Kinemage of the C-alpha trace (Angstrom):
@kinemage 1
@onewidth
@group {chain A} dominant
@subgroup {mainchain}
@vectorlist {calphas} color= white
{ca met a 1} P 25.310 81.748 -0.912
{ca ala a 2} L 28.728 81.164 -2.479
{ca arg a 3} L 28.622 80.383 -6.160
{ca arg a 4} L 29.779 76.849 -6.953
{ca ile a 5} L 32.719 76.766 -9.318
{ca lys a 6} L 32.249 74.529 -12.328
{ca ala a 7} L 35.086 72.299 -13.536
{ca gln a 8} L 36.448 73.405 -16.905
{ca val a 9} L 36.290 69.984 -18.538
{ca lys a 10} L 35.129 68.841 -21.948
{ca gly a 11} L 32.076 66.645 -22.329
{ca glu a 12} L 33.882 64.283 -24.709
{ca ile a 13} L 36.442 63.530 -21.981
{ca leu a 14} L 33.632 62.666 -19.571
{ca val a 15} L 32.142 60.333 -22.186
{ca trp a 16} L 35.544 58.711 -22.806
{ca ala a 17} L 36.173 58.186 -19.075
{ca arg a 18} L 32.751 56.605 -18.572
{ca glu a 19} L 32.882 54.349 -21.605
{ca thr a 20} L 36.440 53.137 -20.950
{ca ala a 21} L 35.396 52.304 -17.376
{ca gly a 22} L 32.629 50.075 -18.765
{ca phe a 23} L 29.610 52.094 -17.616
{ca ser a 24} L 26.511 52.908 -19.624
{ca leu a 25} L 25.027 56.362 -19.053
{ca pro a 26} L 22.109 55.027 -16.942
{ca asp a 27} L 24.396 52.791 -14.849
{ca ala a 28} L 26.827 55.631 -14.150
{ca ala a 29} L 23.991 57.930 -13.145
{ca val a 30} L 22.692 55.345 -10.678
{ca lys a 31} L 26.162 54.804 -9.178
{ca leu a 32} L 26.621 58.560 -8.795
{ca ala a 33} L 23.092 59.076 -7.422
{ca leu a 34} L 22.511 61.614 -10.193
{ca asp a 35} L 19.639 62.287 -12.515
{ca glu a 36} L 20.534 60.747 -15.889
{ca ala a 37} L 19.585 63.958 -17.696
{ca arg a 38} L 22.051 65.896 -15.568
{ca leu a 39} L 24.939 63.558 -16.371
{ca ser a 40} L 23.962 63.690 -20.029
{ca ala a 41} L 24.045 67.499 -19.898
{ca trp a 42} L 27.617 67.379 -18.550
{ca glu a 43} L 28.676 65.001 -21.316
{ca asn a 44} L 27.036 67.127 -24.016
{ca gly a 45} L 28.643 70.355 -22.813
{ca ile a 46} L 25.343 71.931 -21.797
{ca asp a 47} L 26.423 72.015 -18.172
{ca ala a 48} L 29.536 71.006 -16.203
{ca pro a 49} L 30.149 69.284 -12.858
{ca thr a 50} L 31.501 71.101 -9.833
{ca ile a 51} L 34.957 70.149 -8.538
{ca pro a 52} L 33.496 67.855 -5.820
{ca gln a 53} L 31.251 66.217 -8.438
{ca leu a 54} L 34.235 65.739 -10.741
{ca arg a 55} L 36.073 64.001 -7.905
{ca arg a 56} L 33.160 61.575 -7.595
{ca leu a 57} L 33.372 60.863 -11.336
{ca ala a 58} L 37.118 60.278 -11.036
{ca his a 59} L 36.578 57.850 -8.149
{ca leu a 60} L 33.873 55.891 -9.975
{ca tyr a 61} L 35.777 55.705 -13.270
{ca arg a 62} L 39.106 54.965 -11.530
{ca arg a 63} L 40.934 57.824 -13.225
{ca pro a 64} L 43.236 60.529 -11.820
{ca leu a 65} L 41.508 63.901 -11.557
{ca ala a 66} L 44.058 65.467 -13.920
{ca val a 67} L 42.927 63.192 -16.779
{ca phe a 68} L 39.596 65.028 -16.978
{ca tyr a 69} L 41.342 68.268 -17.928
{ca leu a 70} L 42.765 66.827 -21.151
{ca gln a 71} L 41.764 68.771 -24.241
{ca glu a 72} L 41.057 65.715 -26.378
{ca arg a 73} L 40.276 62.047 -25.911
{ca pro a 74} L 43.354 59.835 -25.348
{ca thr a 75} L 44.070 57.553 -28.295
{ca ser a 76} L 45.385 54.534 -26.367
{ca phe a 77} L 44.924 51.293 -28.289
{ca gln a 78} L 43.436 48.433 -26.338
{ca val a 79} L 42.196 45.129 -27.695
{ca val a 80} L 39.539 43.524 -25.537
{ca arg a 81} L 38.192 40.534 -27.383
{ca asp a 82} L 35.237 39.103 -25.490
{ca leu a 83} L 35.366 35.335 -25.941
{ca arg a 84} L 32.613 34.670 -23.421
{ca arg a 85} L 29.017 34.009 -24.362
{ca leu a 86} L 25.771 32.948 -22.780
{ca pro a 87} L 23.385 30.811 -24.843
{ca gly a 88} L 20.696 32.948 -26.452
{ca thr a 89} L 21.907 36.279 -25.086
{ca gly a 90} L 24.593 37.363 -27.541
{ca leu a 91} L 27.960 38.760 -26.567
{ca arg a 92} L 28.202 39.982 -23.019
{ca his a 93} L 28.871 43.574 -22.070
{ca leu a 94} L 32.212 43.867 -20.287
{ca pro a 95} L 31.298 44.972 -16.737
{ca pro a 96} L 33.141 47.891 -15.116
{ca asp a 97} L 34.959 45.649 -12.613
{ca leu a 98} L 36.387 43.576 -15.453
{ca val a 99} L 37.438 46.696 -17.373
{ca ile a 100} L 39.186 47.967 -14.242
{ca glu a 101} L 41.015 44.650 -13.757
{ca trp a 102} L 42.170 44.822 -17.387
{ca arg a 103} L 43.414 48.385 -16.902
{ca arg a 104} L 45.078 47.475 -13.593
{ca ala a 105} L 46.945 44.602 -15.250
{ca thr a 106} L 48.259 46.826 -18.048
{ca glu a 107} L 49.385 49.423 -15.502
{ca arg a 108} L 51.273 46.767 -13.539
{ca arg a 109} L 52.979 45.609 -16.712
{ca ala a 110} L 54.020 49.189 -17.476
{ca leu a 111} L 55.449 49.459 -13.966
{ca ala a 112} L 57.407 46.206 -14.393
{ca leu a 113} L 58.908 47.412 -17.669
{ca glu a 114} L 59.828 50.749 -16.098
{ca leu a 115} L 61.523 49.074 -13.127
{ca leu a 116} L 63.508 46.781 -15.429
{ca glu a 117} L 64.565 49.725 -17.575
{ca asp a 118} L 65.748 51.595 -14.486
{ca ile a 119} L 68.223 48.834 -13.686
{ca gly a 120} L 69.176 48.218 -17.299
{ca glu a 121} L 67.791 44.691 -17.348
{ca glu a 122} L 65.995 43.100 -20.310
{ca pro a 123} L 62.743 41.249 -19.543
{ca thr a 124} L 62.612 37.528 -20.194
{ca arg a 125} L 61.138 36.983 -23.647
{ca phe a 126} L 58.113 34.731 -23.985
{ca thr a 127} L 58.933 32.486 -26.934
{ca leu a 128} L 56.288 29.770 -26.843
{ca gly a 129} L 53.995 29.756 -29.861
{ca ala a 130} L 51.234 27.683 -31.423
{ca glu a 131} L 48.858 27.565 -34.372
{ca pro a 132} L 45.148 26.782 -33.961
{ca thr a 133} L 45.475 24.029 -36.585
{ca glu a 134} L 47.942 22.072 -34.439
{ca asp a 135} L 47.104 18.968 -32.432
{ca pro a 136} L 46.229 20.218 -28.922
{ca glu a 137} L 47.880 17.144 -27.405
{ca ala a 138} L 51.180 18.079 -29.066
{ca val a 139} L 50.857 21.704 -27.902
{ca gly a 140} L 50.131 20.535 -24.339
{ca ala a 141} L 53.231 18.327 -24.416
{ca arg a 142} L 55.257 21.258 -25.733
{ca ile a 143} L 54.104 23.389 -22.790
{ca arg a 144} L 55.172 20.725 -20.306
{ca ala a 145} L 58.582 20.430 -21.945
{ca ala a 146} L 59.130 24.199 -22.160
{ca leu a 147} L 58.078 24.760 -18.546
{ca arg a 148} L 59.980 21.668 -17.415
{ca val a 149} L 56.993 20.157 -15.671
{ca met a 150} L 57.695 16.477 -15.054
{ca asp a 151} L 55.377 13.748 -13.793
{ca ala a 152} L 57.324 13.747 -10.518
{ca asp a 153} L 56.680 17.492 -10.123
{ca gln a 154} L 52.943 17.002 -10.339
{ca ala a 155} L 53.130 14.120 -7.894
{ca ser a 156} L 54.892 16.403 -5.406
{ca trp a 157} L 52.257 19.127 -5.919
{ca arg a 158} L 49.391 16.903 -4.820
{ca asp a 159} L 47.250 18.332 -2.008
{ca pro a 160} L 43.536 18.307 -1.068
{ca asp a 161} L 42.439 21.486 -2.863
{ca gly a 162} L 45.014 22.025 -5.634
{ca arg a 163} L 46.759 25.120 -4.237
{ca thr a 164} L 50.225 23.583 -4.449
{ca ala a 165} L 49.692 22.649 -8.096
{ca leu a 166} L 48.484 26.184 -8.870
{ca arg a 167} L 51.612 27.612 -7.276
{ca gly a 168} L 53.831 25.136 -9.136
{ca trp a 169} L 52.356 25.885 -12.567
{ca arg a 170} L 52.288 29.629 -11.886
{ca asp a 171} L 55.973 29.706 -10.927
{ca arg a 172} L 56.892 27.958 -14.184
{ca val a 173} L 54.692 30.213 -16.321
{ca glu a 174} L 56.116 33.349 -14.691
{ca ala a 175} L 59.656 32.077 -15.294
{ca ser a 176} L 58.829 31.855 -19.020
{ca gly a 177} L 58.423 35.646 -19.249
{ca val a 178} L 54.723 36.042 -18.403
{ca leu a 179} L 53.240 38.272 -15.713
{ca val a 180} L 50.517 36.389 -13.824
{ca phe a 181} L 48.024 38.330 -11.719
{ca gln a 182} L 44.818 37.426 -9.924
{ca ala a 183} L 41.608 39.430 -10.335
{ca thr a 184} L 39.781 40.159 -7.083
{ca met a 185} L 36.834 42.275 -8.237
{ca val a 186} L 35.205 40.011 -10.823
{ca gly a 187} L 32.607 37.366 -9.990
{ca ser a 188} L 33.170 33.762 -11.057
{ca glu a 189} L 30.079 33.988 -13.240
{ca glu a 190} L 31.537 36.903 -15.215
{ca ala a 191} L 34.904 35.553 -16.388
{ca ser a 192} L 37.493 32.934 -15.543
{ca gly a 193} L 40.379 35.104 -16.715
{ca phe a 194} L 41.941 37.001 -19.565
{ca ala a 195} L 45.148 37.247 -21.553
{ca ile a 196} L 46.959 40.282 -22.934
{ca ala a 197} L 49.341 39.198 -25.688
{ca ala a 198} L 51.735 42.147 -25.366
{ca glu a 199} L 55.473 41.876 -25.975
{ca pro a 200} L 57.526 41.746 -23.888
{ca leu a 201} L 55.910 40.579 -20.659
{ca pro a 202} L 52.515 39.328 -21.824
{ca ile a 203} L 49.882 39.081 -19.109
{ca ile a 204} L 47.641 36.356 -17.731
{ca val a 205} L 44.969 37.184 -15.163
{ca val a 206} L 42.982 34.448 -13.418
{ca asn a 207} L 39.973 34.933 -11.184
{ca arg a 208} L 40.857 34.584 -7.512
{ca lys a 209} L 37.220 33.829 -6.685
{ca asp a 210} L 37.498 30.507 -8.550
{ca ala a 211} L 38.680 27.311 -6.867
{ca pro a 212} L 42.445 26.651 -7.157
{ca thr a 213} L 41.966 23.775 -9.618
{ca arg a 214} L 39.857 25.988 -11.873
{ca arg a 215} L 42.462 28.741 -11.656
{ca thr a 216} L 45.148 26.287 -12.734
{ca phe a 217} L 43.064 25.334 -15.757
{ca ser a 218} L 42.439 29.033 -16.509
{ca leu a 219} L 46.176 29.710 -16.256
{ca leu a 220} L 46.974 27.099 -18.910
{ca his a 221} L 43.972 28.124 -21.022
{ca glu a 222} L 45.196 31.723 -21.087
{ca leu a 223} L 48.755 30.536 -21.744
{ca ala a 224} L 47.400 28.907 -24.900
{ca his a 225} L 45.886 32.299 -25.815
{ca leu a 226} L 49.313 33.888 -25.490
{ca met a 227} L 50.836 31.176 -27.648
{ca leu a 228} L 48.262 32.051 -30.312
{ca arg a 229} L 49.028 35.767 -29.735
{ca ile a 230} L 45.343 36.429 -29.036
{ca ser a 231} L 44.259 38.822 -26.290
{ca gly a 232} L 40.819 38.354 -24.827
{ca val a 233} L 38.478 37.665 -21.932
{ca ser a 234} L 37.452 34.038 -21.421
{ca asp a 235} L 35.232 31.733 -19.524
{ca leu a 236} L 35.814 27.987 -19.558
{ca asp a 237} L 32.381 26.827 -20.681
{ca ala a 238} L 33.126 24.741 -23.742
{ca asp a 239} L 29.415 24.309 -24.451
{ca ala a 240} L 28.460 28.004 -24.549
{ca ala a 241} L 27.213 29.463 -27.841
{ca arg a 242} L 29.790 31.695 -29.529
{ca pro a 243} L 30.623 32.823 -33.055
{ca pro a 244} L 32.348 29.918 -34.853
{ca glu a 245} L 35.783 31.561 -34.885
{ca asp a 246} L 35.617 32.325 -31.142
{ca gln a 247} L 34.295 28.877 -30.343
{ca ala a 248} L 37.172 27.265 -32.220
{ca ile a 249} L 39.697 29.316 -30.230
{ca glu a 250} L 38.134 28.529 -26.864
{ca val a 251} L 37.786 24.809 -27.584
{ca phe a 252} L 41.409 24.687 -28.740
{ca cys a 253} L 42.645 26.503 -25.620
{ca asn a 254} L 40.590 24.237 -23.359
{ca gln a 255} L 42.018 21.170 -25.076
{ca val a 256} L 45.582 22.490 -24.779
{ca ala a 257} L 45.119 23.229 -21.070
{ca ala a 258} L 43.706 19.748 -20.452
{ca ala a 259} L 46.546 18.121 -22.396
{ca ala a 260} L 49.180 20.049 -20.442
{ca ile a 261} L 47.698 19.274 -17.031
{ca met a 262} L 46.514 15.707 -17.735
{ca pro a 263} L 48.704 14.142 -20.455
{ca lys a 264} L 46.979 11.635 -22.686
{ca ser a 265} L 49.545 8.900 -22.033
{ca gln a 266} L 49.100 9.182 -18.287
{ca ile a 267} L 45.316 8.964 -18.580
{ca leu a 268} L 45.315 6.009 -20.960
{ca asn a 269} L 47.922 4.048 -18.993
{ca asp a 270} L 46.446 4.592 -15.553
{ca pro a 271} L 45.496 1.140 -14.144
{ca arg a 272} L 42.192 2.480 -12.834
{ca val a 273} L 41.291 3.819 -16.258
{ca leu a 274} L 42.289 0.553 -17.918
{ca ser a 275} L 40.135 -1.400 -15.502
{ca his a 276} L 37.014 0.485 -16.538
{ca gly a 277} L 37.372 0.027 -20.292
{ca arg a 278} L 35.644 2.056 -22.980
{ca arg a 279} L 32.644 4.341 -22.410
{ca ala a 280} L 32.396 3.399 -18.740
{ca val a 281} L 29.687 4.949 -16.577
{ca asp a 282} L 30.478 3.148 -13.331
{ca trp a 283} L 33.103 5.594 -12.114
{ca ser a 284} L 32.799 6.309 -8.386
{ca asp a 285} L 33.176 9.810 -6.997
{ca ile a 286} L 36.126 8.606 -4.916
{ca glu a 287} L 37.977 7.308 -7.985
{ca ile a 288} L 37.308 10.477 -9.974
{ca ala a 289} L 38.396 12.742 -7.126
{ca asp a 290} L 41.555 10.743 -6.460
{ca ile a 291} L 42.775 10.763 -10.065
{ca ala a 292} L 41.835 14.407 -10.575
{ca arg a 293} L 43.731 15.324 -7.391
{ca ser a 294} L 46.848 13.561 -8.656
{ca phe a 295} L 46.936 16.062 -11.549
{ca gly a 296} L 45.867 19.087 -9.507
{ca ala a 297} L 42.759 19.199 -11.700
{ca ser a 298} L 39.062 19.525 -10.977
{ca arg a 299} L 36.776 16.502 -11.084
{ca glu a 300} L 34.832 18.021 -13.956
{ca ala a 301} L 37.996 18.580 -16.007
{ca phe a 302} L 39.037 14.967 -15.501
{ca val a 303} L 35.636 13.562 -16.502
{ca arg a 304} L 35.688 15.821 -19.568
{ca arg a 305} L 39.098 14.352 -20.372
{ca leu a 306} L 37.636 10.850 -20.146
{ca leu a 307} L 34.889 11.886 -22.547
{ca ser a 308} L 37.423 13.274 -25.034
{ca phe a 309} L 39.000 9.793 -25.248
{ca ala a 310} L 35.606 8.034 -25.448
{ca leu a 311} L 36.233 6.512 -22.013
{ca thr a 312} L 32.828 7.585 -20.755
{ca thr a 313} L 29.567 8.847 -22.218
{ca glu a 314} L 28.209 12.325 -22.856
{ca asp a 315} L 25.303 11.608 -20.511
{ca phe a 316} L 27.645 10.579 -17.672
{ca tyr a 317} L 29.727 13.722 -18.151
{ca arg a 318} L 26.686 16.009 -18.080
{ca arg a 319} L 25.284 14.317 -14.970
{ca lys a 320} L 28.603 14.680 -13.171
{ca arg a 321} L 28.990 18.259 -14.303
{ca ala a 322} L 25.566 19.155 -12.897
{ca gln a 323} L 26.431 17.339 -9.659
{ca tyr a 324} L 29.727 19.173 -9.218
{ca gln a 325} L 28.189 22.559 -9.974
{ca ala a 326} L 25.462 21.940 -7.382
{ca glu a 327} L 28.077 20.875 -4.845
{ca arg a 328} L 30.144 24.010 -5.505
{ca leu a 329} L 27.118 26.256 -4.966
{ca ala a 330} L 26.196 24.432 -1.756
{ca gln a 331} L 29.768 24.690 -0.478
{ca ala a 332} L 29.888 28.393 -1.262
{ca glu a 333} L 26.638 28.908 0.631
{ca arg a 334} L 27.994 27.010 3.643
{ca glu a 335} L 31.135 29.158 3.563
{ca arg a 336} L 29.089 32.359 3.489
{ca ala a 337} L 26.945 31.179 6.384
{ca lys a 338} L 30.005 30.162 8.394
{ca leu a 339} L 31.939 33.385 7.842
{ca gly a 340} L 28.983 35.758 8.144
{ca asp a 341} L 29.216 39.407 7.118
{ca glu a 342} L 32.848 39.813 8.174
{ca gly a 343} L 34.238 37.284 5.684
{ca arg a 344} L 37.617 35.611 5.963
{ca pro a 345} L 40.379 37.228 8.027
{ca arg a 346} L 42.784 38.954 5.633
{ca asn a 347} L 46.528 38.390 5.458
{ca met a 348} L 47.650 41.352 3.365
{ca pro a 349} L 51.260 40.249 2.672
{ca val a 350} L 50.085 36.837 1.438
{ca glu a 351} L 47.242 38.381 -0.576
{ca thr a 352} L 49.609 40.877 -2.185
{ca val a 353} L 52.068 38.238 -3.382
{ca ser a 354} L 49.193 36.024 -4.517
{ca asn a 355} L 47.440 38.772 -6.482
{ca ile a 356} L 50.390 40.694 -7.929
{ca gly a 357} L 52.833 37.815 -8.297
{ca arg a 358} L 56.216 37.162 -6.755
{ca pro a 359} L 58.261 38.563 -9.697
{ca leu a 360} L 56.687 42.030 -9.655
{ca val a 361} L 56.671 42.210 -5.843
{ca gln a 362} L 60.367 41.360 -5.822
{ca met a 363} L 61.101 43.981 -8.501
{ca ile a 364} L 59.319 46.669 -6.481
{ca leu a 365} L 61.076 45.740 -3.239
{ca asp a 366} L 64.442 45.522 -4.991
{ca ser a 367} L 63.975 49.070 -6.297
{ca tyr a 368} L 63.258 50.166 -2.727
{ca tyr a 369} L 66.430 48.475 -1.466
{ca his a 370} L 68.448 50.402 -4.078
{ca asp a 371} L 66.809 53.740 -3.148
{ca arg a 372} L 64.955 54.056 -6.434
{ca leu a 373} L 61.562 53.997 -4.682
{ca ser a 374} L 60.464 55.415 -1.345
{ca leu a 375} L 58.664 53.323 1.244
{ca ser a 376} L 55.426 55.198 0.566
{ca glu a 377} L 55.784 54.562 -3.185
{ca val a 378} L 56.282 50.853 -2.505
{ca ala a 379} L 53.138 50.788 -0.364
{ca gly a 380} L 51.233 52.682 -3.061
{ca tyr a 381} L 52.282 50.361 -5.887
{ca leu a 382} L 51.468 47.277 -3.826
{ca gly a 383} L 48.260 48.647 -2.340
{ca ile a 384} L 49.203 47.868 1.272
{ca lys a 385} L 50.170 49.785 4.395
{ca thr a 386} L 53.857 50.310 5.128
{ca arg a 387} L 53.566 48.252 8.325
{ca his a 388} L 52.917 45.140 6.211
{ca ile a 389} L 56.165 45.417 4.224
{ca pro a 390} L 58.492 43.505 6.630
{ca lys a 391} L 56.147 40.515 6.555
{ca leu a 392} L 55.753 40.927 2.799
{ca glu a 393} L 59.513 40.534 2.409
{ca gln a 394} L 59.311 37.159 4.146
{ca val a 395} L 56.368 35.985 2.047
{ca ala a 396} L 58.104 37.094 -1.176
{ca gly a 397} L 61.237 35.168 -0.181
{ca leu a 398} L 63.469 38.203 0.275
{ca arg a 399} L 64.283 37.704 3.977
């Protein structure tokens, strides 16, 4: 029998690759269908994987094979502040899918900077800033002014599910010098999004598995993070238990997002709001849905806004929140039953622009047009087949 050749890799590199991918030793062993003791022996230098086994590690950890032959651990600096919490459980462990989305976002930013450098163009500088001691209403108004979002714009964005509003806000945020991506691997229960406060080209990632109205709120929530120059992973649960400093940040960012999307003056001067008076609990679902839709916001976000102005009660808000959560779960179950195992039909050009963002897609295609990238490189960067590129050009507005 031919002797299997062992890979000449260092155990500390294997440990680094696993840990930076977000896997514990037991979890990685399960994913690799390996005995935990065997994986531990590789990491401790007692044994070493074969080349085929190393390829499996590289696939699981989402690293190029060449990385495993480094002689020492890379010293890349990465701030991942976990601002999520579940009551009574302590800080969550960042799951591998979320770690991979974070890494993917930073790689896309590096690509954008490289493409801009190739053509000698400076990236748009993100200049918006805020302090956590400021009035969130004033910060929300400042966002609207800086992004040039007028009441008439929001009125024109109105649609049944909030997709037009999401697109409108995203276009304005991207124009301010921010890269906006959508995560596709992370469950809604894990995170709503994250922000990377790098300069230039800071990053916002929202969770594509969330409803469009929730993604819009996440987008503005993470924009507030960038204004504070704080990188981190968020959920939008204002009532979750967190350390006091994290809780203050998340409450502030939620309040800023609400103020930007649903300005206080518009809420307080709405005839329907005026007709109900203070601390009203007789709001109908039709009224709530109609006003929320006019802002491109969720029903829960609007009722929370009413509560913040003492226009309803805490009990009414909590009842409505429970109702909306139950309705979302029921709707998701109906969708799963309707679509079956095959899921929704995929439109790769539309998905690509939606997930990667129009600015980066246009940069990549522009480099192709000027012979700086090959067609296969374009397909590789975008994660699609070359046959989809003509349609992608139409979706991205380049044809």
